[in-house]
DOBABA-671481 format. One record per atom (N, C-alpha, C): residue in one letter; atom name; x, y, z. Coordinates in steps of 0.1 Angstrom, whole numbers. Example, Ala and Ser with C-alpha at 12.3 -4.5 7.8 and 13.67 -1.06 7.14 Angstrom:
2
aa at east north up
A N 132 -57 78
A CA 123 -45 78
A C 132 -33 78
S N 128 -22 71
S CA 137 -11 71
S C 129 0 79
//
This chain:
336
aa at east north up
M N 632 -231 1621
M CA 639 -222 1615
M C 636 -206 1619
E N 646 -201 1622
E CA 642 -186 1624
E C 638 -179 1615
E N 627 -170 1616
E CA 622 -163 1606
E C 630 -150 1604
K N 632 -147 1589
K CA 642 -133 1585
K C 634 -124 1587
V N 641 -111 1590
V CA 630 -98 1590
V C 639 -86 1583
K N 633 -79 1576
K CA 641 -67 1570
K C 634 -56 1573
V N 640 -44 1576
V CA 633 -31 1581
V C 641 -22 1573
F N 630 -12 1566
F CA 633 -1 1558
F C 629 11 1565
E N 638 19 1564
E CA 634 35 1570
E C 641 45 1566
N N 632 57 1569
N CA 636 69 1564
N C 632 81 1575
K N 634 93 1572
K CA 630 101 1582
K C 615 102 1586
N N 606 96 1577
N CA 590 99 1577
N C 585 88 1581
S N 591 73 1577
S CA 586 62 1579
S C 594 49 1582
K N 587 39 1588
K CA 596 28 1590
K C 588 17 1586
I N 592 6 1578
I CA 586 -4 1574
I C 592 -18 1577
L N 583 -26 1582
L CA 589 -42 1585
L C 585 -51 1578
R N 593 -60 1572
R CA 587 -73 1563
R C 595 -85 1569
S N 585 -95 1570
S CA 589 -110 1572
S C 576 -117 1567
L N 578 -129 1567
L CA 568 -139 1561
L C 555 -139 1569
N N 557 -138 1583
N CA 543 -139 1592
N C 541 -125 1597
Y N 548 -114 1598
Y CA 546 -103 1605
Y C 552 -90 1600
N N 543 -83 1595
N CA 545 -71 1588
N C 539 -57 1596
Y N 548 -47 1592
Y CA 541 -34 1596
Y C 546 -21 1589
N N 536 -12 1588
N CA 540 0 1582
N C 538 11 1592
F N 548 19 1596
F CA 547 29 1607
F C 552 45 1602
N N 542 53 1602
N CA 543 68 1599
N C 550 77 1610
K N 561 79 1610
K CA 570 85 1621
K C 562 100 1623
S N 557 104 1614
S CA 550 119 1614
S C 539 122 1622
N N 529 113 1618
N CA 516 110 1625
N C 512 100 1634
G N 520 90 1632
G CA 518 76 1643
G C 509 68 1637
F N 506 69 1626
F CA 496 59 1619
F C 503 46 1618
F N 499 34 1620
F CA 504 23 1622
F C 496 12 1616
M N 499 2 1609
M CA 494 -7 1603
M C 503 -20 1605
R N 495 -31 1609
R CA 501 -43 1610
R C 494 -56 1604
W N 502 -64 1597
W CA 493 -75 1592
W C 502 -89 1592
G N 498 -99 1588
G CA 504 -113 1590
G C 511 -120 1574
E N 508 -131 1573
E CA 513 -135 1559
E C 505 -128 1546
K N 493 -128 1551
K CA 483 -119 1542
K C 478 -108 1548
P N 473 -97 1541
P CA 468 -89 1547
P C 456 -87 1557
E N 450 -101 1555
E CA 436 -105 1561
E C 442 -112 1576
N N 454 -114 1574
N CA 459 -121 1588
N C 463 -112 1600
D N 459 -116 1610
D CA 460 -106 1621
D C 472 -112 1634
P N 486 -111 1633
P CA 496 -117 1641
P C 491 -115 1656
Q N 494 -126 1664
Q CA 493 -126 1679
Q C 501 -120 1686
F N 513 -119 1678
F CA 525 -111 1688
F C 536 -107 1676
S N 545 -99 1680
S CA 557 -97 1673
S C 567 -106 1676
P N 575 -114 1665
P CA 583 -126 1670
P C 598 -117 1671
F N 598 -105 1669
F CA 612 -97 1668
F C 613 -89 1680
G N 604 -87 1688
G CA 607 -77 1702
G C 595 -66 1700
P N 594 -60 1710
P CA 581 -48 1709
P C 584 -40 1699
E N 571 -35 1695
E CA 569 -25 1689
E C 570 -10 1696
I N 566 -12 1707
I CA 565 2 1717
I C 569 -3 1729
A N 577 5 1737
A CA 583 2 1751
A C 576 14 1757
D N 573 10 1768
D CA 568 21 1779
D C 579 21 1792
I N 588 31 1790
I CA 601 30 1799
I C 595 40 1811
E N 597 36 1823
E CA 598 46 1835
E C 611 51 1834
I N 612 67 1835
I CA 626 71 1837
I C 626 77 1850
T N 617 78 1856
T CA 615 85 1871
T C 603 81 1878
S N 603 79 1892
S CA 595 76 1899
S C 590 87 1911
I N 595 98 1904
I CA 591 113 1914
I C 579 118 1904
C N 571 120 1915
C CA 560 130 1908
C C 554 134 1924
S N 550 148 1919
S CA 543 158 1932
S C 531 159 1932
M N 522 153 1919
M CA 509 155 1920
M C 501 150 1933
G N 504 139 1936
G CA 499 132 1945
G C 481 126 1943
C N 481 123 1932
C CA 467 119 1928
C C 462 109 1935
N N 450 109 1943
N CA 446 98 1948
N C 440 84 1943
Y N 443 86 1930
Y CA 441 74 1922
Y C 452 67 1915
C N 464 72 1919
C CA 476 68 1912
C C 479 55 1914
Y N 478 47 1904
Y CA 480 33 1907
Y C 498 30 1911
K N 505 40 1909
K CA 519 37 1909
K C 522 41 1925
S N 514 50 1931
S CA 514 56 1946
S C 529 65 1946
N N 530 71 1934
N CA 542 80 1933
N C 542 92 1942
T N 554 95 1948
T CA 554 108 1956
T C 564 118 1951
S N 568 127 1959
S CA 581 137 1953
S C 592 132 1955
I N 591 121 1963
I CA 606 114 1966
I C 607 102 1956
G N 615 100 1952
G CA 618 87 1942
G C 633 87 1935
S N 634 79 1924
S CA 645 79 1917
S C 644 79 1905
N N 657 85 1897
N CA 655 87 1881
N C 665 75 1876
M N 661 74 1861
M CA 669 63 1855
M C 680 71 1847
S N 693 67 1845
S CA 703 71 1840
S C 705 70 1826
L N 709 79 1820
L CA 710 79 1803
L C 718 66 1802
D N 727 63 1806
D CA 735 50 1802
D C 727 37 1805
T N 718 38 1815
T CA 708 26 1818
T C 698 27 1808
F N 695 40 1802
F CA 684 40 1791
F C 690 33 1780
K N 700 36 1775
K CA 705 31 1761
K C 709 17 1761
K N 711 13 1775
K CA 714 -2 1777
K C 702 -9 1772
I N 690 -4 1777
I CA 677 -12 1776
I C 673 -11 1763
I N 673 0 1756
I CA 671 1 1741
I C 678 -8 1733
T N 692 -10 1735
T CA 700 -19 1729
T C 694 -35 1730
T N 690 -36 1743
T CA 687 -49 1744
T C 672 -55 1737
I N 663 -44 1739
I CA 650 -48 1733
I C 649 -45 1716
N N 659 -37 1712
N CA 657 -30 1697
N C 668 -37 1688
K N 670 -52 1691
K CA 681 -57 1684
K C 680 -60 1670
N N 666 -60 1667
N CA 661 -63 1653
N C 657 -51 1643
N N 659 -37 1653
N CA 656 -26 1648
N C 641 -25 1646
Q N 634 -32 1654
Q CA 617 -33 1650
Q C 610 -22 1660
L N 615 -16 1670
L CA 611 -6 1679
L C 607 5 1670
T N 594 10 1673
T CA 590 22 1665
T C 588 35 1675
Q N 584 33 1687
Q CA 581 43 1699
Q C 586 41 1711
V N 590 52 1720
V CA 591 51 1733
V C 582 59 1740
A N 573 55 1750
A CA 565 62 1756
A C 571 62 1772
F N 576 75 1774
F CA 580 76 1786
F C 573 77 1798
G N 574 71 1808
G CA 569 73 1821
G C 575 84 1829
L N 568 96 1830
L CA 574 107 1835
L C 564 112 1847
G N 571 123 1854
G CA 564 130 1863
G C 555 138 1859
A N 551 147 1866
A CA 540 159 1862
A C 545 169 1855
T N 557 171 1855
T CA 562 184 1849
T C 574 181 1838
A N 577 167 1836
A CA 589 162 1826
A C 601 169 1830
E N 601 174 1840
E CA 615 178 1847
E C 620 173 1857
E N 616 162 1861
E CA 621 153 1870
E C 635 147 1869
N N 635 141 1855
N CA 647 134 1852
N C 655 142 1844
P N 665 150 1846
P CA 673 160 1835
P C 678 151 1823
D N 680 139 1824
D CA 683 133 1812
D C 671 130 1800
L N 662 134 1805
L CA 650 132 1796
L C 654 136 1782
W N 658 149 1780
W CA 662 155 1767
W C 671 146 1760
D N 683 144 1768
D CA 694 135 1761
D C 687 122 1756
M N 678 118 1762
M CA 671 103 1759
M C 663 106 1746
C N 659 117 1745
C CA 650 120 1732
C C 659 122 1723
S N 668 129 1723
S CA 680 130 1712
S C 684 116 1707
Y N 686 108 1717
Y CA 692 95 1713
Y C 683 87 1706
L N 671 88 1709
L CA 659 81 1702
L C 659 85 1687
R N 657 99 1687
R CA 657 104 1672
R C 668 99 1666
S N 680 98 1672
S CA 692 98 1662
S C 692 82 1658
I N 686 73 1664
I CA 684 60 1659
I C 670 57 1652
G N 661 67 1650
G CA 649 66 1642
G C 636 60 1650
I N 639 64 1664
I CA 627 60 1674
I C 619 72 1679
V N 607 73 1675
V CA 599 84 1682
V C 597 85 1697
P N 601 94 1704
P CA 599 95 1719
P C 584 104 1720
N N 577 96 1730
N CA 562 105 1734
N C 562 105 1750
G N 554 112 1755
G CA 554 110 1768
G C 539 117 1775
T N 537 116 1791
T CA 525 120 1793
T C 530 129 1804
V N 525 143 1806
V CA 528 153 1814
V C 514 158 1822
A N 514 167 1831
A CA 502 171 1837
A C 505 189 1836
N N 515 194 1839
N CA 517 207 1843
N C 531 211 1838
I N 531 219 1829
I CA 545 223 1823
I C 545 238 1818
T N 558 241 1818
T CA 560 256 1817
T C 562 258 1802
N N 563 271 1798
N CA 566 273 1784
N C 580 269 1777
E N 590 267 1787
E CA 603 263 1786
E C 603 247 1783
T N 596 241 1790
T CA 595 226 1789
T C 586 224 1776
A N 575 232 1773
A CA 567 229 1762
A C 576 232 1751
D N 585 242 1747
D CA 593 242 1737
D C 604 229 1735
K N 608 223 1747
K CA 617 210 1745
K C 607 202 1739
I N 594 199 1743
I CA 587 189 1740
I C 582 188 1727
A N 579 200 1723
A CA 575 201 1708
A C 589 200 1699
S N 598 201 1704
S CA 609 198 1693
S C 614 186 1695
L N 611 179 1704
L CA 616 162 1704
L C 607 151 1707
F N 595 155 1710
F CA 584 144 1711
F C 577 142 1699
G N 571 131 1696
G CA 561 131 1685
G C 547 134 1688
A N 546 130 1700
A CA 531 132 1707
A C 534 133 1724
C N 523 141 1726
C CA 523 144 1741
C C 507 143 1746
A N 508 135 1757
A CA 494 136 1764
A C 494 145 1777
V N 486 151 1781
V CA 485 159 1794
V C 473 152 1802
S N 478 148 1812
S CA 467 143 1824
S C 459 154 1829
I N 448 153 1830
I CA 438 160 1835
I C 435 156 1853
H N 439 164 1860
H CA 435 163 1875
H C 426 172 1881
A N 427 176 1895
A CA 416 183 1902
A C 415 195 1895
D N 425 205 1892
D CA 425 218 1887
D C 424 216 1870
K N 414 216 1862
K CA 413 212 1847
K C 419 224 1840
N N 423 236 1849
N CA 428 246 1839
N C 445 246 1838
I N 450 238 1851
I CA 463 232 1847
I C 466 225 1833
C N 457 216 1833
C CA 457 208 1819
C C 454 216 1808
Y N 443 222 1804
Y CA 441 231 1795
Y C 452 241 1792
D N 458 249 1801
D CA 468 257 1798
D C 480 248 1792
S N 483 238 1797
S CA 495 231 1791
S C 494 224 1778
V N 477 221 1776
V CA 476 217 1763
V C 478 227 1751
K N 472 239 1754
K CA 475 253 1747
K C 489 256 1743
R N 499 254 1756
R CA 514 255 1754
R C 518 247 1742
L N 516 235 1742
L CA 519 224 1733
L C 513 229 1718
T N 500 230 1716
T CA 495 233 1702
T C 500 245 1696
D N 501 255 1708
D CA 510 269 1701
D C 520 265 1696
R N 529 257 1699
R CA 541 254 1694
R C 541 246 1683
G N 529 242 1677
G CA 526 235 1664
G C 524 220 1666
M N 526 216 1677
M CA 522 200 1679
M C 509 198 1676
K N 508 187 1668
K CA 492 183 1662
K C 487 171 1670
Q N 498 161 1677
Q CA 493 150 1683
Q C 496 153 1699
V N 485 162 1702
V CA 482 166 1717
V C 470 159 1723
N N 471 152 1732
N CA 456 146 1739
N C 458 148 1754
I N 443 148 1759
I CA 441 149 1769
I C 435 134 1778
H N 446 130 1788
H CA 444 115 1792
H C 436 118 1808
H N 426 110 1804
H CA 418 113 1816
H C 411 99 1824
V N 415 98 1837
V CA 413 85 1842
V C 397 84 1845
I N 389 75 1842
I CA 373 73 1843
I C 372 62 1853
Y N 361 66 1860
Y CA 358 58 1872
Y C 343 62 1877
D N 337 53 1884
D CA 323 56 1888
D C 320 70 1892
S N 327 75 1901
S CA 320 88 1907
S C 325 101 1900
N N 334 100 1889
N CA 336 110 1880
N C 330 111 1868
F N 320 105 1867
F CA 313 103 1856
F C 309 117 1849
E N 300 125 1858
E CA 295 139 1854
E C 307 146 1852
E N 319 146 1859
E CA 331 154 1855
E C 334 151 1841
T N 334 139 1838
T CA 339 132 1823
T C 329 143 1815
L N 317 141 1814
L CA 307 149 1806
L C 311 160 1806
N N 316 169 1816
N CA 317 183 1817
N C 330 185 1809
I N 341 176 1810
I CA 352 179 1801
I C 350 177 1789
F N 340 170 1782
F CA 335 169 1768
F C 329 182 1764
N N 322 187 1773
N CA 317 202 1769
N C 326 211 1768
D N 338 211 1776
D CA 348 220 1776
D C 358 220 1764
I N 360 208 1758
I CA 365 205 1746
I C 356 212 1735
K N 344 210 1736
K CA 335 219 1725
K C 339 234 1725
N N 339 238 1738
N CA 337 254 1743
N C 350 258 1745
D N 359 253 1750
D CA 371 261 1755
D C 382 264 1745
S N 383 277 1741
S CA 395 277 1731
S C 408 275 1732
R N 413 272 1746
R CA 424 263 1747
R C 425 252 1742
L N 415 245 1741
L CA 415 232 1734
L C 412 231 1719
K N 409 242 1713
K CA 407 241 1698
K C 414 232 1688
K N 428 233 1692
K CA 434 221 1685
K C 439 210 1691
L N 432 207 1701
L CA 433 192 1709
L C 432 182 1697
N N 440 170 1698
N CA 438 160 1688
N C 428 150 1694
A N 427 147 1704
A CA 415 136 1713
A C 416 139 1727
I N 405 134 1734
I CA 408 131 1746
I C 407 116 1748
V N 415 110 1756
V CA 418 95 1758
V C 414 93 1771
L N 403 82 1771
L CA 400 77 1784
L C 406 65 1789
L N 411 66 1801
L CA 416 56 1806
L C 410 48 1818
S N 407 36 1817
S CA 399 29 1827
S C 406 27 1840
L N 400 30 1851
L CA 407 28 1864
L C 411 12 1865
K N 424 10 1872
K CA 428 -2 1876
K C 432 -1 1890
K N 423 -10 1899
K CA 424 -8 1914
K C 437 -14 1918
K N 448 -5 1918
K CA 459 -9 1921
K C 464 4 1929
G N 473 4 1938
G CA 481 13 1944
G C 471 19 1952
R N 471 36 1951
R CA 462 43 1959
R C 448 42 1954
A N 444 37 1943
A CA 432 36 1938
A C 424 22 1944
V N 431 16 1950
V CA 423 6 1959
V C 413 7 1967
K N 415 19 1974
K CA 402 22 1983
K C 396 34 1978
G N 383 33 1976
G CA 374 46 1976
G C 370 47 1961
F N 374 38 1953
F CA 373 41 1938
F C 363 28 1934
N N 356 28 1925
N CA 351 17 1917
N C 349 21 1902
V N 352 10 1895
V CA 353 8 1879
V C 339 13 1873
L N 342 25 1863
L CA 327 27 1856
L C 320 16 1850
P N 310 13 1855
P CA 300 4 1848
P C 297 7 1832
Q N 299 -5 1826
Q CA 296 -7 1813
Q C 284 2 1808
E N 274 4 1813
E CA 263 13 1810
E C 266 28 1809
K N 273 34 1821
K CA 279 46 1819
K C 290 47 1810
F N 297 38 1806
F CA 307 39 1796
F C 301 41 1782
N N 289 34 1780
N CA 280 36 1767
N C 278 49 1766
I N 274 55 1777
I CA 269 68 1776
I C 278 77 1772
L N 292 76 1779
L CA 302 87 1774
L C 302 83 1758
V N 305 72 1752
V CA 309 72 1739
V C 300 77 1729
K N 284 74 1735
K CA 273 79 1726
K C 276 97 1727
K N 276 100 1739
K CA 279 117 1739
K C 289 122 1731
A N 301 116 1732
A CA 314 121 1725
A C 312 120 1709
F N 302 107 1706
F CA 299 106 1690
F C 290 118 1688
E N 279 122 1697
E CA 269 133 1694
E C 277 145 1694
L N 286 151 1702
L CA 294 163 1700
L C 307 161 1690
N N 308 153 1685
N CA 319 149 1674
N C 333 153 1682
I N 333 147 1693
I CA 347 149 1700
I C 356 138 1695
P N 368 138 1691
P CA 378 129 1688
P C 381 122 1701
L N 379 110 1701
L CA 377 101 1714
L C 390 87 1711
G N 395 87 1723
G CA 406 74 1721
G C 404 66 1737
F N 408 54 1738
F CA 409 48 1747
F C 422 41 1752
D N 426 38 1764
D CA 437 27 1767
D C 432 13 1761
S N 441 6 1756
S CA 438 -6 1751
S C 431 -15 1761
C N 434 -16 1773
C CA 427 -20 1786
C C 412 -19 1783
S N 406 -6 1777
S CA 391 -5 1774
S C 385 -10 1763
A N 394 -17 1752
A CA 390 -21 1741
A C 377 -30 1741
H N 376 -38 1750
H CA 365 -49 1750
H C 352 -40 1754
K N 355 -28 1763
K CA 342 -21 1768
K C 340 -11 1754
F N 349 -7 1749
F CA 344 0 1738
F C 335 -9 1726
L N 342 -20 1723
L CA 335 -28 1713
L C 322 -31 1720
N N 318 -33 1731
N CA 303 -36 1736
N C 296 -22 1733
A N 303 -11 1734
A CA 294 3 1733
A C 290 6 1721
I N 297 -1 1710
I CA 294 3 1695
I C 286 -9 1688
K N 281 -18 1694
K CA 276 -29 1690
K C 264 -25 1681
E N 257 -14 1683
E CA 245 -10 1674
E C 250 0 1665
H N 263 5 1665
H CA 264 18 1659
H C 267 14 1643
P N 261 22 1633
P CA 261 19 1621
P C 273 18 1613
D N 284 25 1620
D CA 297 22 1614
D C 307 14 1624
K N 300 4 1626
K CA 306 -7 1635
K C 319 -11 1631
K N 317 -17 1617
K CA 329 -22 1611
K C 343 -15 1612
N N 341 -2 1606
N CA 353 9 1606
N C 359 9 1619
L N 349 11 1628
L CA 352 14 1642
L C 361 3 1649
E N 356 -9 1647
E CA 363 -20 1650
E C 376 -21 1646
M N 381 -19 1633
M CA 394 -18 1628
M C 402 -10 1636
M N 400 1 1639
M CA 405 11 1649
M C 410 8 1665
V N 404 -5 1667
V CA 405 -7 1685
V C 418 -18 1684
E N 426 -16 1693
E CA 437 -25 1697
E C 435 -30 1710
P N 431 -43 1714
P CA 430 -47 1725
P C 445 -47 1732
C N 443 -51 1744
C CA 458 -52 1753
C C 467 -59 1745
E N 478 -52 1743
E CA 493 -58 1735
E C 503 -58 1746
S N 501 -58 1758
S CA 512 -59 1766
S C 520 -75 1762
A N 532 -73 1762
A CA 539 -88 1761
A C 539 -94 1747
S N 532 -87 1737
S CA 528 -92 1725
S C 533 -83 1715
F N 530 -70 1717
F CA 533 -59 1709
F C 542 -48 1719
S N 540 -49 1730
S CA 545 -38 1736
S C 551 -44 1749
L N 562 -35 1757
L CA 565 -42 1773
L C 567 -28 1781
Y N 569 -31 1793
Y CA 571 -20 1804
Y C 583 -25 1810
T N 592 -12 1811
T CA 605 -11 1821
T C 602 -3 1832
N N 607 -5 1843
N CA 606 2 1856
N C 618 11 1857
V N 618 18 1864
V CA 629 29 1867
V C 643 21 1869
D N 640 10 1876
D CA 652 3 1876
D C 656 -9 1866
G N 651 -6 1855
G CA 654 -13 1844
G C 648 -26 1844
K N 636 -31 1850
K CA 631 -44 1853
K C 619 -44 1843
Y N 619 -55 1835
Y CA 610 -57 1824
Y C 597 -65 1830
Y N 584 -57 1828
Y CA 572 -64 1829
Y C 562 -63 1819
P N 553 -72 1817
P CA 543 -69 1806
P C 538 -53 1803
C N 535 -48 1815
C CA 529 -35 1815
C C 530 -29 1829
S N 528 -18 1829
S CA 530 -9 1842
S C 521 -15 1853
F N 508 -20 1849
F CA 501 -25 1859
F C 503 -39 1864
A N 512 -44 1857
A CA 515 -58 1861
A C 528 -60 1868
E N 533 -49 1873
E CA 548 -48 1882
E C 545 -57 1893
S N 551 -67 1898
S CA 552 -74 1908
S C 561 -85 1908
G N 571 -88 1920
G CA 580 -98 1917
G C 591 -93 1913
E N 602 -99 1908
E CA 614 -96 1906
E C 615 -87 1892
G N 610 -92 1881
G CA 611 -87 1868
G C 622 -92 1864
V N 625 -89 1851
V CA 638 -93 1840
V C 646 -81 1840
D N 659 -81 1843
D CA 667 -72 1844
D C 674 -69 1831
L N 669 -61 1823
L CA 672 -56 1808
L C 688 -51 1807
V N 692 -45 1818
V CA 705 -40 1815
V C 715 -53 1814
N N 712 -64 1822
N CA 721 -74 1825
N C 717 -86 1814
C N 705 -84 1808
C CA 697 -94 1800
C C 707 -100 1788
D N 710 -116 1787
D CA 718 -120 1776
D C 714 -126 1768
N N 701 -131 1768
N CA 690 -135 1759
N C 675 -127 1760
F N 676 -116 1754
F CA 662 -111 1755
F C 654 -117 1746
D N 657 -123 1735
D CA 649 -133 1726
D C 642 -142 1732
E N 648 -150 1740
E CA 641 -161 1749
E C 633 -153 1760
V N 633 -144 1765
V CA 625 -137 1775
V C 614 -133 1767
W N 618 -125 1757
W CA 605 -121 1751
W C 594 -132 1743
N N 601 -143 1737
N CA 593 -150 1731
N C 588 -161 1740
N N 590 -162 1751
N CA 584 -172 1761
N C 579 -165 1772
N N 569 -154 1771
N CA 566 -149 1782
N C 550 -155 1785
P N 549 -159 1798
P CA 537 -164 1801
P C 524 -158 1802
F N 525 -144 1805
F CA 517 -130 1808
F C 509 -132 1791
R N 515 -133 1781
R CA 512 -134 1767
R C 502 -146 1765
H N 506 -156 1771
H CA 498 -170 1768
H C 484 -167 1775
N N 486 -162 1788
N CA 471 -161 1795
N C 464 -151 1787
L N 471 -139 1782
L CA 463 -128 1777
L C 456 -134 1764
I N 463 -141 1754
I CA 460 -147 1743
I C 447 -156 1745
S N 447 -163 1755
S CA 438 -175 1757
S C 426 -168 1764
N N 428 -155 1770
N CA 417 -145 1773
N C 410 -139 1765
N N 413 -140 1753
N CA 410 -130 1744
N C 415 -119 1741
R N 425 -114 1747
R CA 432 -101 1750
R C 424 -91 1761
V N 415 -99 1766
V CA 410 -90 1776
V C 420 -93 1790
C N 422 -82 1795
C CA 433 -84 1808
C C 428 -92 1819
P N 440 -99 1823
P CA 439 -112 1831
P C 441 -108 1843
L N 443 -95 1847
L CA 446 -92 1860
L C 436 -83 1868
F N 430 -76 1860
F CA 421 -65 1868
F C 407 -66 1859
D N 397 -64 1867
D CA 384 -62 1865
D C 383 -46 1857
I N 380 -46 1845
I CA 379 -31 1839
I C 367 -30 1833
//
C-alpha cells in the first residue's frame, strides 16, 4: 500500500507529514528536522523523493584548482532553463523538495540562465543555494536577492575568498560560509584560516567554515593524500578553542564523530551530524541531466531525468542506497 503524504507550506516554512517520514523545514534560516513514525525514529531514506537536489548547471570553471575532482576547465557546457525545469518537475512530484544546491563555476556567471532558474525555484517554494569562489559586486547583489545561502570556496589567493564573503555579508546575507577542502599537506594552512576568521574584519559576519574532505578523484588523484584522523581531531579541537562556527560535508561525519568521542557535549553535537545522505535524502544531476547518487559517484550512463517516465521506481530502488545503509552510511566509494 502506497504511503500517503501531505505537504503544508508558506513563505517561511515547509512541513511534510506521512506515517513513517516527516520533516519541518525553515526556509529563512535552513533549519531542518526529520523524524519517522515517532520523534525518536530516524528514517533511513525519504520514500517520496529527494529533500535536496545538487544540480550541476555548468561544467565551466576557470579556477583550475589542482585538486578539482571534476577536472573542470574554462571550456564546458551549460544546462538550459528548459532542461532544468523538466528535471525539477521529474524529481519533485510530491512537492517534497526543499532546496537546490547549484553546481556553479567560480563566478556564478558561467550560465546566464542561473538567475531565471533561481526565480523559478522561488516561485514554487524551493530555496536555491550555491558555491562560488570569486564574485563581483553585481553578482553579489543577485545572489543576496535570490539565494538562501551561499558558500565561498577558498583557494590559492585567500583574499579573493575573503573579499567575496564580505560582498555577500555586506548585502545582509546571514548564511554565508567558507568552503575549504582539507587534505594532509594543507593542514597548517587550515589552522591559519581559523586564525583569519577570528581576526580578519572581512569575515566578521561569516556564518561558518565548512571543511570538505578530499576525495581522490579527477585532478586530486595524484599528489594529494587524505587528512589523517589525528590531524582532523586537532582541527576540531582548535575550532572549538577559538569558538569558530564549524561545519563539515556529510562525507566527513564519521571522522567528526570520532573526533568528539571525549567531548563533554558529545550528545548534543551528535544530534547535529548528518552522515552521507546520497540517494537517500539527496541526489546529484550533472549538466547533461543525468542522475547519480552524488557528484563523486558520477560514472557510467546515469539516469536521464529529462526523459524519465517513472522516477519513483528509480528513486526507491537505487542500489547505491542499499550499499550505503549497509555500510552504516559511511562512503562506500572513497577512503575519506
